[in-house]
C-alpha positions in Angstrom: -115.0 75.4 -24.2 -114.8 76.2 -20.5 -116.0 72.6 -19.6 -113.4 71.3 -22.0 -110.7 73.4 -20.4 -111.8 72.4 -17.0 -111.9 69.0 -17.9 -108.2 69.1 -19.4 -107.1 70.8 -16.1 -108.5 68.1 -14.0 -106.9 65.5 -16.1 -103.5 67.3 -15.9 -103.9 67.4 -12.0 -104.5 63.8 -11.7 -101.6 62.8 -13.9 -99.2 65.1 -12.4 -100.1 63.8 -8.9 -99.8 60.2 -10.0 -96.4 60.8 -11.7 -95.0 62.7 -8.6 -96.1 59.8 -6.2 -94.4 57.3 -8.4 -91.1 59.7 -8.7 -91.2 59.8 -4.8 -91.5 56.3 -4.6 -88.6 55.7 -6.8 -86.3 58.1 -4.6 -87.2 56.7 -1.3 -84.1 55.1 0.4 -83.9 51.6 0.7 -85.2 50.0 3.8 -82.9 48.5 6.4 -82.9 44.7 6.3 -84.5 43.0 9.2 -82.3 41.9 12.3 -83.1 38.3 11.4 -82.8 38.4 7.8 -80.4 35.8 6.1 -77.2 37.5 4.7 -76.7 37.0 1.1 -73.6 36.8 -1.1 -74.0 37.7 -5.0 -71.6 35.9 -7.3 -71.5 37.4 -10.7 -69.3 35.4 -13.2 -67.4 37.4 -15.7 -66.3 34.8 -18.4 -65.5 34.8 -22.1 -65.5 38.2 -23.9 -67.2 41.1 -22.0 -70.0 42.1 -24.2 -73.6 43.7 -24.1 -75.2 40.7 -22.6 -72.6 40.9 -19.7 -73.7 44.5 -19.0 -77.4 43.2 -18.6 -76.3 40.6 -15.8 -74.3 43.4 -14.1 -77.3 45.7 -14.1 -79.4 42.9 -12.8 -77.0 41.6 -10.3 -75.9 44.9 -8.9 -79.5 46.1 -8.7 -80.6 43.1 -6.8 -77.6 43.0 -4.6 -78.1 46.8 -3.7 -81.8 46.2 -3.3 -81.2 43.3 -0.8 -78.2 44.9 0.8 -76.1 42.0 0.4 -73.1 41.2 2.5 -70.8 41.0 -0.5 -70.5 41.1 -4.2 -68.0 38.9 -5.8 -66.9 39.0 -9.6 -65.7 35.5 -10.4 -63.5 36.4 -13.3 -62.0 34.6 -16.1 -61.9 36.9 -19.4 -59.6 37.9 -22.2 -61.3 41.3 -22.4 -63.9 42.9 -24.4 -65.4 46.2 -25.4 -64.2 49.5 -23.9 -67.6 51.3 -23.7 -69.3 48.2 -21.9 -66.2 48.3 -19.5 -67.0 51.9 -18.8 -70.8 51.2 -18.3 -69.8 48.5 -15.7 -67.5 50.8 -14.1 -70.2 53.4 -13.7 -72.5 50.6 -12.0 -69.9 49.7 -9.5 -69.4 53.2 -8.5 -73.1 53.4 -7.4 -73.2 50.3 -5.1 -72.7 50.7 -1.4 -71.9 47.1 -0.6 -68.4 45.5 -0.4 -67.2 44.5 -3.9 -64.6 41.8 -4.6 -62.8 40.4 -7.6 -61.8 36.6 -7.8 -59.1 36.4 -10.7 -60.1 32.6 -11.6 -57.6 32.5 -13.4 -57.5 35.4 -15.9 -58.3 39.3 -15.8 -56.7 40.4 -18.8 -57.5 43.8 -20.7 -61.1 45.0 -20.0 -61.1 42.3 -17.2 -58.2 44.0 -15.3 -60.1 47.6 -15.4 -63.3 46.2 -14.1 -61.2 44.3 -11.4 -59.7 47.5 -10.3 -63.2 49.0 -10.1 -63.9 46.8 -7.1 -62.6 47.3 -3.7 -60.9 44.0 -3.0 -58.9 41.8 -5.3 -58.0 38.1 -4.6 -56.4 35.8 -7.1 -56.3 31.8 -7.5 -52.8 30.3 -7.9 -51.2 30.7 -11.1 -53.7 33.4 -12.2 -52.8 36.6 -14.2 -54.1 40.2 -14.3 -53.1 43.3 -16.6 -52.3 43.7 -20.2 -55.1 46.5 -20.7 -53.6 48.4 -23.9 -56.6 49.0 -26.1 -56.5 47.3 -29.3 -58.6 47.3 -32.5 -59.9 43.9 -34.0 -60.2 43.3 -37.8 -63.6 42.6 -39.2 -62.1 39.2 -40.4 -60.2 38.5 -37.1 -57.0 39.4 -35.7 -55.6 42.5 -34.4 -55.3 45.6 -36.8 -52.5 48.2 -36.5 -53.6 51.7 -35.3 -51.9 54.9 -36.6 -49.9 56.6 -34.1 -52.2 59.6 -33.5 -55.2 57.3 -33.0 -53.3 54.8 -30.8 -52.2 57.6 -28.5 -55.8 59.0 -28.3 -57.2 55.7 -27.4 -54.3 54.7 -24.8 -54.7 58.3 -23.3 -58.5 57.6 -22.8 -58.2 54.1 -21.4 -55.2 55.2 -19.2 -57.3 57.9 -17.6 -60.2 55.4 -17.1 -58.1 52.7 -15.4 -56.4 55.4 -13.3 -59.7 56.6 -12.0 -61.0 53.0 -11.2 -57.7 52.5 -9.3 -57.6 55.7 -7.4 -61.5 55.2 -6.3 -60.9 51.8 -5.0 -57.6 52.3 -3.2 -55.3 50.7 -5.6 -52.1 51.9 -6.9 -52.9 54.4 -10.0 -49.3 54.1 -11.3 -49.7 50.3 -11.4 -53.0 50.5 -13.2 -51.4 52.8 -15.8 -48.5 50.7 -16.4 -51.1 47.9 -17.6 -52.1 50.2 -20.5 -48.9 52.1 -21.3 -45.8 50.5 -22.7 -43.6 53.4 -22.4 -43.6 54.2 -18.5 -42.7 50.7 -17.0 -43.5 50.0 -13.3 -41.1 49.8 -10.3 -41.6 49.6 -6.8 -39.1 49.2 -3.8 -36.5 49.1 -6.3 -37.8 46.0 -7.8 -38.8 46.1 -11.5 -42.1 44.4 -12.0 -42.4 45.6 -15.6 -39.5 47.3 -17.8 -40.1 50.2 -20.0 -41.3 49.2 -23.5 -43.5 46.5 -21.9 -47.0 46.1 -20.7 -47.7 45.3 -17.1 -49.2 41.6 -16.4 -49.0 40.3 -12.9 -48.9 36.9 -11.8 -50.6 35.7 -8.3 -47.6 35.8 -6.7 -46.3 39.0 -8.2 -49.8 40.7 -7.1 -49.6 39.5 -3.5 -46.0 40.6 -2.7 -45.9 42.9 0.3 -44.3 46.4 -0.4 -43.8 49.7 1.1 -43.0 50.5 4.8 -46.4 49.4 5.8 -46.0 46.0 4.2 -49.2 46.2 2.0 -50.1 43.9 -0.9 -49.0 45.2 -4.2 -52.4 44.4 -5.8 -53.9 41.1 -4.5 -54.9 40.8 -1.0 -54.5 37.1 -1.1 -54.1 33.9 -3.2 -57.0 31.4 -2.3 -57.6 28.0 -4.0 -61.1 28.4 -4.5 -64.4 30.7 -4.5 -65.5 28.8 -1.3 -62.2 29.5 0.4 -62.5 33.3 -0.6 -66.1 33.5 0.9 -65.0 32.0 4.3 -61.9 34.3 4.3 -63.9 37.6 4.1 -66.3 36.4 6.8 -69.4 35.5 4.9 -69.2 31.8 4.9 -72.7 31.5 6.5 -74.4 33.8 4.1 -76.6 32.4 1.2 -75.1 32.4 -2.2 -76.8 33.7 -5.3 -75.0 33.0 -8.5 -76.1 35.1 -11.7 -75.7 33.7 -15.2 -76.6 35.4 -18.6 -79.8 34.1 -19.6 -81.2 33.4 -22.9 -83.5 36.3 -22.7 -80.4 38.7 -21.9 -78.8 37.3 -25.3 -82.0 38.1 -27.1 -82.3 41.7 -25.5 -78.7 42.2 -26.9 -80.0 42.0 -30.3 -83.2 44.0 -29.5 -81.1 47.0 -28.0 -79.2 46.8 -31.3 -82.4 47.1 -33.2 -83.6 49.7 -30.6 -84.2 52.8 -33.0 -86.0 50.7 -35.9 -88.3 49.0 -33.5 -89.3 52.3 -31.7 -89.5 54.1 -34.8 -91.7 51.2 -36.4 -93.9 51.2 -33.4 -94.6 54.9 -33.3 -95.3 54.7 -37.0 -97.6 52.0 -36.7 -99.7 53.7 -34.0 -99.6 57.0 -35.9 -101.0 55.2 -38.9 -103.7 53.7 -36.7 -104.8 56.8 -35.3 -105.1 58.4 -38.6 -107.3 55.7 -40.2 -110.8 54.3 -39.4 -111.2 51.1 -37.4 -108.4 49.0 -36.0 -106.1 46.9 -38.3 -102.6 45.8 -39.2 -100.7 49.1 -38.5 -102.0 49.1 -35.1 -101.2 45.5 -34.3 -97.7 45.8 -35.8 -97.2 49.1 -33.9 -98.1 47.6 -30.5 -96.2 44.5 -31.2 -93.0 46.3 -32.0 -93.4 48.6 -29.0 -94.0 45.5 -26.7 -90.6 44.0 -28.1 -88.9 47.2 -27.4 -90.2 47.8 -23.9 -89.6 43.9 -22.9 -85.9 44.0 -24.5 -85.1 47.1 -22.5 -86.6 45.8 -19.5 -84.4 42.6 -19.7 -81.5 45.0 -20.3 -82.0 46.5 -17.2 -83.4 49.8 -18.3 -87.3 50.0 -18.6 -89.5 49.2 -15.7 -93.0 48.6 -15.3 -93.4 52.3 -14.6 -92.2 53.3 -17.9 -94.7 50.9 -19.4 -97.5 52.3 -17.6 -96.4 55.9 -18.2 -96.5 54.9 -22.2 -99.8 53.3 -21.7 -101.3 56.1 -20.0 -100.0 58.5 -22.5 -101.6 56.6 -25.5 -104.8 56.4 -23.4 -104.7 60.3 -23.1 -103.7 60.8 -26.7 -106.5 58.6 -27.9 -109.1 60.3 -25.8 -108.1 63.8 -27.1 -108.2 62.1 -30.8 -111.4 60.3 -30.7 -113.5 62.0 -27.8 -112.5 65.5 -27.2 -112.6 67.8 -30.4 -109.9 69.9 -31.2 -106.6 69.5 -29.5 -105.6 70.6 -25.9 -104.2 69.6 -22.6 -105.0 66.1 -22.6 -103.3 65.5 -25.9 -100.4 67.5 -24.8 -100.0 65.3 -21.7 -100.4 62.3 -23.6 -97.5 63.1 -25.7 -95.4 64.3 -23.0 -96.0 61.1 -21.0 -95.2 59.0 -24.2 -91.8 61.1 -24.5 -90.9 60.6 -20.7 -91.5 56.9 -20.8 -89.3 56.5 -24.0 -86.5 58.5 -22.7 -86.6 56.8 -19.2 -87.0 53.6 -20.6 -83.4 54.2 -22.3 -82.0 55.6 -19.0 -80.2 53.4 -16.3 -81.6 53.9 -13.1 -80.3 52.0 -10.0 -82.1 51.2 -6.7 -81.2 53.9 -4.2 -79.5 56.3 -6.9 -80.5 60.0 -7.1 -84.2 60.6 -8.7 -82.6 62.8 -11.4 -80.3 60.7 -13.5 -76.9 61.8 -14.8 -77.3 64.6 -17.7 -75.0 62.6 -19.9 -77.5 59.3 -19.5 -80.6 61.4 -20.2 -79.1 63.3 -23.1 -78.1 60.1 -24.8 -81.5 58.6 -24.3 -83.2 61.7 -25.6 -81.0 61.6 -28.7 -82.0 58.2 -29.3 -85.8 58.8 -29.1 -84.9 62.0 -31.3 -83.6 59.7 -34.0 -86.5 57.3 -33.7 -89.0 60.2 -34.3 -86.9 61.2 -37.4 -86.9 57.6 -38.7 -90.7 57.6 -37.8 -91.2 60.6 -40.1 -88.9 59.3 -42.8 -91.1 56.0 -42.9 -94.2 58.2 -43.1 -92.9 60.1 -46.0 -92.0 57.0 -47.8 -95.3 55.5 -47.1 -97.0 58.5 -48.5 -95.2 57.7 -51.6 -95.2 54.2 -52.1 -98.1 53.0 -50.0 -100.8 54.2 -52.7 -99.4 51.5 -55.0 -100.1 48.6 -52.4 -103.1 46.6 -51.5 -103.2 47.7 -48.1 -103.9 51.4 -49.2 -106.9 50.2 -51.3 -108.4 48.6 -48.2 -108.0 51.9 -46.0 -109.5 54.5 -48.6 -112.1 54.6 -51.5 -110.7 52.0 -53.7 -112.6 52.6 -56.9 -113.3 55.8 -59.1 -116.7 57.5 -58.6 -118.3 56.3 -61.7 -121.9 55.2 -62.7 -120.9 51.6 -62.7 -119.2 51.6 -59.2 -122.0 53.7 -57.6 -125.0 54.2 -59.8 -126.2 57.1 -57.6 -123.1 59.3 -57.7 -121.9 61.4 -60.3 -119.7 60.1 -63.2 -117.2 62.8 -62.4 -115.7 63.3 -58.9 -115.6 67.1 -59.6 -119.3 67.3 -59.6 -119.4 66.1 -56.0 -118.1 69.5 -54.8 -120.6 71.4 -52.8 -122.8 68.2 -52.1 -123.8 67.6 -48.6 -123.5 64.2 -46.5 -123.6 62.8 -43.2 -120.7 61.5 -41.2 -120.9 57.8 -40.4 -117.9 57.9 -38.0 -115.9 60.5 -36.4 -113.5 62.4 -38.8 -110.3 62.8 -37.0 -109.4 63.3 -39.8 -110.4 60.2 -41.7 -113.3 58.3 -41.3 -116.8 57.4 -43.5 -119.5 59.5 -44.8 -123.0 58.6 -46.1 -123.5 60.1 -49.6 -126.6 59.2 -51.6 -127.1 55.8 -49.5 -123.3 55.0 -50.2 -120.7 54.7 -47.4 -117.7 56.5 -48.6 -114.3 57.2 -47.4 -113.5 60.9 -46.4 -111.5 63.1 -44.4 -111.7 66.5 -43.0 -109.3 69.3 -43.5 -107.7 68.6 -40.3 -110.3 69.4 -37.8 -112.4 66.8 -35.7 -116.0 66.3 -37.0 -118.2 64.2 -34.8 -120.5 61.2 -36.5 -123.9 62.4 -37.3 -122.9 65.7 -38.6 -123.8 67.3 -41.9 -120.6 68.0 -43.9 -120.2 69.6 -47.2 -117.7 68.2 -49.8 -115.1 70.8 -50.8 -112.8 68.7 -52.8 -113.0 65.3 -54.5 -110.7 63.1 -56.6 -111.1 59.5 -57.7 -109.4 58.3 -54.4 -110.1 61.1 -51.8 -113.1 63.2 -50.5 -112.4 66.1 -48.3 -115.4 67.6 -46.3 -116.0 70.4 -44.0 -118.7 71.0 -41.4 -122.1 72.3 -42.9 -122.7 75.9 -41.7 -126.1 77.3 -42.9 -126.2 80.8 -43.7 -128.6 82.7 -41.3 
């Protein structure tokens, strides 16, 4: 026992050292670019409806731009809007970058597009372009706009109003102007000029947004009207920089569906591994479990969440758990560390992490990730209970356990009545942890322990027997 404890402690020290080293590496500051490095400009098109695939491009693009310390990040925007939850996620990403951010409205930044534009430091517009009209609406399942009850509408408007004001305040834009894009009851005036009358939602043209206002003669919103993206790049002083344009890839479109089915894939993968650990040999449950988890990790990696370090932690956790189950008797520190690493990898695989961001993610992000993992574990438990009820009726079950009744015709050397086997001795042919095989009267028979680990080659005693299940305990001769 002392040897086992010391071995577990050594394993624990090694794992925590490796984990600490990887975390220190994740928290290290970004190295400054070489003096001779070629400057880069990242161009991120924001087109069509803003959905989850667009969020993945933002994660990828902003992470790369931050990692390479790009000279500028430009949002080339032409969108009618999109989901408010995705918009809020994009705003959080924009807040984390330290490089200059620009929006080029080309030709429309409507609704969620206007909110995202206000989340960047600089706004430029193409001739004849438009920005504004960010009042939240609800689309009906069959298409078209669905009317909201007044209390619900006020709640949504209040939330979006605070979101757009916050984005404007943090980036040097007029919060009153931003709020007028959401609320129809306030209007917007500046220098005795009415840009939007009360009862209407503010939408600015390129000429409106570029007007000089106030005693300092600053632009109302747009810092300039430029004819093309090339002209904008030259105007902001990065015309010599290398351009990197990002697009939504087919993998990111597929990852959108994988993240939608995240809980089901994770629950199915964990359930498959659990069944594989509890049955002898290696078969379909293990293959399906590994496949589902591989799809889960791949989808979240494409989505900009799970990294290779999360996959390595998960594999290491499964390996430690397998060592505890199949090699070390009982359950100790190694198994506990395995479960802990698996949980850490799953939670971190769901938590956004940005290059150069603090080591410890925001509590809200970790809490949300933990809730999803907890739901997946509950779904796995529900699946296990369902399998316990329905699996015995399937062909797969009969391939995993003793398939025939213990009768003279099936096994001539065994008793005709399973009850008569109680008290008989046998030899374990495989480890019982708790399931495996024993040798009984020269017959290979499926059996299980009462939950304890029993190594192969041990003498056991049958304590319970039915037509489909034999339970054994270690044989302890009386002295």
